[in-house]
C-alpha positions as CSV (number, residue, x, y, z in Angstrom):
1,M,12.7,-8.4,-33.3
2,L,11.0,-5.2,-33.9
3,N,8.2,-5.1,-36.5
4,P,9.4,-2.8,-39.3
5,L,5.9,-1.2,-39.4
6,S,6.2,-0.3,-35.8
7,L,9.1,1.9,-36.5
8,T,6.7,4.5,-38.0
9,N,5.1,4.7,-34.6
10,S,6.3,6.9,-31.7
11,I,6.5,5.9,-28.0
12,T,6.5,8.2,-25.1
13,I,6.8,8.0,-21.3
14,S,5.0,10.6,-19.3
15,K,4.2,11.2,-15.6
16,K,0.7,12.3,-16.4
17,S,-2.0,10.9,-18.6
18,P,-2.1,12.5,-22.0
19,G,-5.7,13.7,-21.5
20,D,-9.0,12.1,-22.3
21,D,-7.7,10.3,-25.4
22,W,-6.0,7.8,-23.2
23,N,-9.2,6.9,-21.3
24,I,-11.1,6.8,-24.6
25,F,-8.5,4.3,-25.9
26,V,-8.8,2.2,-22.7
27,Q,-12.6,2.2,-23.0
28,R,-12.4,1.0,-26.6
29,H,-9.7,-1.6,-26.2
30,P,-11.0,-5.1,-25.5
31,L,-8.6,-5.6,-22.7
32,G,-9.0,-2.2,-21.1
33,T,-9.9,-2.3,-17.4
34,I,-10.5,0.3,-14.6
35,Y,-6.9,-0.3,-13.6
36,H,-5.7,1.2,-16.9
37,T,-7.4,4.5,-16.4
38,S,-6.0,7.8,-15.5
39,E,-8.5,7.8,-12.5
40,W,-6.8,4.7,-11.1
41,M,-3.4,6.5,-11.3
42,D,-4.9,9.4,-9.5
43,V,-6.2,7.1,-6.7
44,I,-2.8,5.4,-6.2
45,E,-0.8,8.6,-6.3
46,Q,-3.0,10.4,-3.9
47,S,-3.2,7.5,-1.5
48,F,0.4,6.4,-1.5
49,K,3.1,9.0,-1.7
50,H,5.8,6.5,-2.3
51,I,4.3,5.6,-5.7
52,T,4.7,7.5,-8.9
53,G,2.7,6.7,-11.9
54,Y,4.0,6.8,-15.5
55,L,2.2,6.2,-18.8
56,I,3.9,4.5,-21.7
57,T,1.9,5.3,-25.0
58,I,2.4,4.3,-28.6
59,R,1.1,6.7,-31.2
60,N,0.9,6.3,-34.9
61,K,2.0,8.9,-37.4
62,R,-1.3,10.7,-37.2
63,G,-0.8,11.1,-33.4
64,E,-3.5,8.6,-32.4
65,I,-2.9,6.3,-29.4
66,I,-2.7,2.7,-30.6
67,G,-1.1,1.1,-27.5
68,G,0.1,1.7,-24.0
69,L,0.7,0.6,-20.4
70,P,0.4,2.4,-17.1
71,V,3.5,1.5,-15.0
72,Y,4.2,2.7,-11.4
73,F,7.5,3.3,-9.6
74,V,7.3,2.1,-6.1
75,N,10.1,3.7,-4.1
76,S,10.8,1.5,-1.0
77,W,14.0,1.0,1.0
78,L,12.4,-1.9,2.8
79,I,11.2,-4.1,0.0
80,G,13.2,-2.5,-2.9
81,R,12.6,0.0,-5.7
82,R,10.5,-1.6,-8.5
83,L,8.2,-0.9,-11.4
84,V,4.7,-2.4,-11.2
85,S,1.7,-2.5,-13.5
86,A,-0.4,-1.9,-11.7
87,P,-0.3,-1.6,-7.8
88,F,-3.3,-3.0,-5.9
89,A,-4.8,-4.0,-9.3
90,L,-6.2,-7.4,-10.2
91,Y,-4.4,-7.3,-13.6
92,C,-3.2,-4.7,-16.0
93,D,-2.1,-6.0,-19.4
94,P,-0.2,-4.0,-22.0
95,L,-2.9,-2.7,-24.4
96,L,-1.7,-3.3,-27.9
97,S,-3.2,-2.9,-31.4
98,D,-0.5,-5.1,-32.9
99,P,1.2,-7.9,-30.8
100,S,4.6,-6.9,-32.1
101,D,4.3,-3.5,-30.4
102,L,5.1,-5.3,-27.2
103,D,8.7,-4.8,-28.2
104,L,8.2,-1.0,-28.1
105,I,6.6,-1.3,-24.7
106,F,9.4,-3.5,-23.4
107,A,12.1,-1.0,-24.8
108,A,10.4,1.8,-22.9
109,L,10.1,-0.3,-19.8
110,M,13.9,-1.0,-20.0
111,D,14.6,2.7,-20.2
112,L,12.5,3.4,-17.2
113,Y,13.9,0.4,-15.3
114,K,17.5,1.7,-15.8
115,S,16.7,5.4,-15.1
116,S,14.7,4.7,-11.9
117,K,17.4,2.2,-10.7
118,S,14.7,-0.3,-10.0
119,R,15.5,-3.8,-8.8
120,Y,12.8,-5.5,-10.9
121,I,9.7,-5.1,-13.0
122,E,6.4,-6.7,-12.1
123,L,3.7,-7.1,-14.7
124,R,0.2,-8.5,-13.9
125,A,-0.9,-9.8,-17.3
126,A,-3.7,-12.2,-17.6
127,T,-4.0,-12.7,-21.4
128,T,-2.4,-14.2,-24.5
129,I,0.8,-12.2,-24.3
130,Q,2.1,-14.4,-21.5
131,S,4.2,-16.4,-23.9
132,N,5.7,-13.2,-25.4
133,L,6.7,-12.0,-21.9
134,I,8.5,-15.2,-21.2
135,K,10.4,-14.9,-24.4
136,L,11.4,-11.4,-23.2
137,N,13.2,-13.1,-20.2
138,F,10.3,-12.5,-17.6
139,A,9.9,-15.1,-15.0
140,V,6.3,-16.2,-14.2
141,S,4.6,-16.7,-10.8
142,R,1.3,-18.5,-10.8
143,S,0.3,-18.0,-7.2
144,Y,-3.2,-16.6,-7.7
145,K,-6.4,-17.4,-9.5
146,T,-9.4,-15.3,-10.5
147,H,-13.0,-16.3,-11.2
148,N,-15.5,-14.9,-13.6
149,L,-19.2,-15.5,-13.8
150,K,-21.0,-14.8,-17.1
151,L,-24.1,-12.8,-16.7
152,D,-25.6,-13.8,-20.1
153,Q,-29.0,-14.7,-18.6
154,P,-31.0,-13.5,-15.6
155,P,-29.6,-14.4,-12.2
156,E,-32.6,-16.7,-11.4
157,H,-31.7,-18.8,-14.4
158,L,-28.0,-19.1,-13.3
159,L,-29.2,-20.8,-10.1
160,K,-29.3,-24.2,-11.9
161,Y,-25.5,-23.8,-12.5
162,F,-24.7,-23.3,-8.9
163,H,-23.2,-26.1,-6.7
164,R,-25.9,-27.6,-4.5
165,N,-24.1,-26.3,-1.4
166,T,-24.3,-22.7,-2.7
167,A,-28.0,-23.2,-3.6
168,C,-28.7,-24.6,-0.1
169,S,-26.7,-21.7,1.5
170,L,-28.8,-19.2,-0.5
171,R,-32.1,-20.8,0.6
172,R,-31.0,-20.5,4.2
173,A,-29.9,-16.8,3.7
174,F,-33.3,-16.0,2.2
175,K,-35.0,-17.3,5.3
176,S,-32.6,-15.3,7.6
177,N,-34.3,-11.9,7.5
178,I,-31.3,-10.2,6.1
179,G,-31.6,-6.7,4.6
180,L,-29.6,-4.8,2.0
181,R,-28.3,-1.3,2.2
182,Y,-26.5,0.7,-0.5
183,G,-23.7,2.8,0.7
184,E,-24.3,6.4,-0.3
185,K,-22.5,8.5,2.4
186,E,-19.0,8.5,3.9
187,S,-20.5,7.3,7.1
188,D,-21.4,4.1,5.2
189,L,-17.8,3.8,3.9
190,L,-16.6,4.1,7.5
191,I,-18.9,1.3,8.6
192,F,-17.4,-0.9,5.8
193,Y,-13.8,0.2,6.7
194,R,-14.2,-0.7,10.4
195,M,-15.6,-4.1,9.5
196,L,-12.8,-4.7,6.9
197,R,-10.2,-3.6,9.5
198,N,-11.5,-6.1,12.0
199,S,-11.8,-8.9,9.5
200,R,-8.2,-8.4,8.4
201,K,-7.0,-8.5,11.9
202,R,-8.9,-11.7,12.6
203,I,-7.0,-13.5,9.8
204,G,-3.7,-11.8,10.5
205,L,-3.4,-9.2,7.8
206,P,-2.4,-5.5,8.2
207,P,-5.1,-2.9,7.9
208,I,-5.1,-1.0,4.6
209,P,-4.9,2.8,5.2
210,Y,-8.4,4.4,5.2
211,K,-7.1,7.1,2.8
212,F,-7.0,4.6,0.0
213,F,-10.7,3.7,0.4
214,K,-11.7,7.4,0.8
215,T,-9.8,8.3,-2.4
216,L,-11.5,5.4,-4.3
217,W,-14.8,6.7,-3.0
218,D,-14.1,10.3,-4.0
219,V,-12.8,9.5,-7.5
220,F,-15.0,6.6,-8.6
221,K,-18.3,7.1,-6.8
222,P,-19.3,10.3,-8.6
223,L,-18.5,8.5,-11.9
224,G,-20.9,5.7,-11.0
225,K,-18.1,3.2,-11.1
226,L,-18.1,2.2,-7.4
227,D,-20.8,0.5,-5.3
228,L,-20.9,-0.3,-1.6
229,L,-23.2,-3.0,-0.4
230,L,-24.0,-3.6,3.3
231,A,-25.9,-6.5,4.7
232,V,-28.0,-5.9,7.8
233,A,-29.3,-8.5,10.2
234,D,-31.0,-7.9,13.5
235,G,-30.3,-4.2,13.2
236,E,-26.5,-4.8,12.9
237,F,-24.2,-4.6,9.9
238,G,-22.9,-8.2,9.3
239,A,-21.2,-8.1,5.9
240,S,-20.1,-5.6,3.2
241,K,-18.7,-5.6,-0.4
242,L,-17.0,-2.8,-2.3
243,L,-17.3,-3.2,-6.1
244,L,-15.8,-1.4,-9.0
245,K,-17.4,-1.2,-12.4
246,H,-15.9,-0.8,-15.9
247,R,-17.2,-1.5,-19.4
248,D,-19.0,-4.9,-19.1
249,T,-17.6,-6.1,-15.8
250,V,-18.2,-5.7,-12.1
251,F,-15.1,-6.4,-10.0
252,F,-15.5,-7.5,-6.4
253,E,-12.5,-5.6,-4.8
254,Y,-12.9,-5.9,-1.0
255,G,-15.3,-7.8,1.2
256,C,-15.6,-8.4,5.0
257,D,-18.0,-9.8,7.5
258,V,-18.8,-10.2,11.2
259,I,-18.1,-13.9,11.9
260,E,-21.1,-14.3,14.2
261,F,-23.4,-13.9,11.2
262,R,-21.8,-16.5,8.9
263,K,-24.1,-19.2,10.1
264,R,-26.9,-17.2,8.5
265,R,-25.0,-17.3,5.3
266,I,-24.8,-13.5,5.1
267,N,-21.9,-13.6,2.6
268,H,-24.0,-15.7,0.3
269,F,-26.8,-13.2,0.6
270,L,-24.5,-10.3,-0.3
271,E,-22.8,-12.2,-3.2
272,W,-26.2,-12.9,-4.7
273,E,-27.3,-9.3,-4.3
274,A,-24.1,-8.1,-6.0
275,I,-24.7,-10.5,-8.9
276,K,-28.4,-9.4,-9.3
277,M,-27.3,-5.7,-9.2
278,A,-24.6,-6.2,-11.8
279,Y,-27.1,-7.9,-14.2
280,A,-29.8,-5.3,-13.5
281,Q,-27.3,-2.5,-14.4
282,G,-26.4,-4.1,-17.7
283,Y,-23.1,-5.7,-16.8
284,R,-22.3,-9.1,-18.4
285,K,-19.5,-10.4,-16.2
286,Y,-19.0,-10.6,-12.5
287,N,-15.4,-11.0,-11.3
288,F,-14.8,-12.6,-7.9
289,G,-11.4,-11.0,-7.4
290,R,-8.0,-12.6,-6.6
291,T,-7.5,-15.7,-4.6
292,S,-4.3,-17.4,-3.5
293,I,-3.8,-21.0,-4.7
294,T,-3.2,-21.9,-1.0
295,N,-6.7,-20.8,0.0
296,H,-8.6,-23.9,-1.0
297,G,-11.7,-23.0,0.9
298,L,-12.1,-19.7,-0.9
299,L,-11.3,-21.3,-4.3
300,D,-14.0,-23.8,-3.7
301,Y,-16.5,-21.1,-2.6
302,K,-16.0,-19.1,-5.8
303,K,-16.1,-22.1,-8.1
304,R,-19.4,-23.2,-6.6
305,W,-21.1,-20.1,-8.1
306,G,-20.7,-21.5,-11.5
307,S,-17.8,-19.2,-12.3
308,K,-14.9,-20.0,-14.6
309,E,-11.4,-20.2,-12.9
310,S,-8.3,-18.9,-14.6
311,D,-4.7,-18.1,-13.7
312,L,-3.7,-14.6,-12.5
313,P,0.0,-14.7,-13.1
314,K,2.7,-12.1,-12.3
315,F,5.6,-11.6,-14.6
316,I,9.0,-10.6,-13.1
317,F,12.0,-9.1,-14.8
318,P,14.9,-10.1,-14.4
319,K,14.2,-13.8,-13.8
320,S,16.5,-13.8,-10.8
321,Y,13.8,-12.0,-8.9
322,G,11.2,-14.4,-9.9
323,K,11.7,-16.9,-7.1
324,R,10.8,-14.2,-4.5
325,H,7.3,-14.1,-5.9
326,Q,6.5,-17.7,-5.8
327,T,3.5,-18.3,-3.5
328,P,4.4,-15.7,-0.7
329,E,1.8,-17.2,1.6
330,L,4.0,-20.3,2.0
331,S,7.0,-18.3,3.3
332,L,8.0,-18.5,6.9
333,K,8.2,-14.6,7.2
334,Y,4.6,-14.3,5.9
335,R,3.2,-16.9,8.4
336,I,5.0,-15.2,11.3
337,A,3.7,-11.8,10.3
338,R,0.1,-13.1,10.2
339,K,0.5,-14.5,13.7
340,V,1.9,-11.1,14.9
341,F,-1.1,-9.2,13.4
342,K,-3.6,-11.5,15.0
343,K,-2.2,-10.8,18.5
344,V,-1.1,-7.2,18.6
345,P,-3.6,-4.5,20.0
346,R,-5.7,-2.7,17.3
347,N,-3.9,0.6,17.7
348,I,-0.5,-1.1,17.2
349,A,-1.8,-3.0,14.2
350,M,-3.0,0.4,12.7
351,I,0.5,1.9,13.1
352,L,2.2,-1.1,11.6
353,G,-0.3,-1.1,8.7
354,E,0.4,2.6,8.0
355,F,4.2,1.8,8.0
356,L,4.0,-1.3,5.8
357,Y,1.7,0.3,3.2
358,R,4.3,3.0,2.7
359,H,6.4,0.2,1.1
360,M,3.8,-1.9,-0.6
361,G,2.3,-1.7,-4.1
């Protein structure tokens, strides 16, 4: 039921961000993330021509933004038309000043859902409105976890909270003569991308188009919201991490390595350097990204850093589409696709990746 007070508010749907006032609202809201910003919308729309961003905003009678949600129309004949908040994002909760305003967001979503002739809506919401979404007839998929490490004390003091295996791996890494390089030029981004492309092929995942990373770099690097870390051993690049930063949090977005360097614990070295960098720059939380509940090894790795594990659910409307989003890694199609990508030549994998990412989001 609509809150009578909310009837004095106005709601709009626009294809463009309403200027800096939206980003200011995102910056001030306790649940605002980098995925809510107009810059993220710019990155997605410039990288993927089949995706169109919309912004639902709620304003009070003085015209001030008091709530909103970015939502994207993904136009695909292969997977199906859909609305997503937000593509390639860890999570993107509706930003509300009053919980009852979720009804206004939902009403606007329904209008966009019908006018765009979408098959379903997918919301990636990680906070307390989960029960409200279920009441609004959303199905829930809990196929992923995320991990957060509080940076409320210097990293050297956090060592005592790490699992003994992690502490042992770090000691080995410190003795392995590994160096750190910060990516500052596009040539560094290309080193990262080639390594990422090879890592994804090794585990049977399609390559993400380079244009996405180049656009991330062009948009967020000048704002000081993107860092690229490269680990060097024996004169070779052995691992890399791409990080995004917003408010009090550093988000680990993409990582990759050269498998031959794993015995030297090069990934532990780079994780530790990322945590130290985040603390030194004044951030108070380090997010380890998204992990499938089927990837037990990676879940254990992230927990052993003393991080707190939490659900990273997806909410699907209507409920009839919810079953399609239950742990996709367990499906037969997914397992076959991974075997194919492991075996096909690199140039074919690149072509297939470009094709598939014209439908993903």
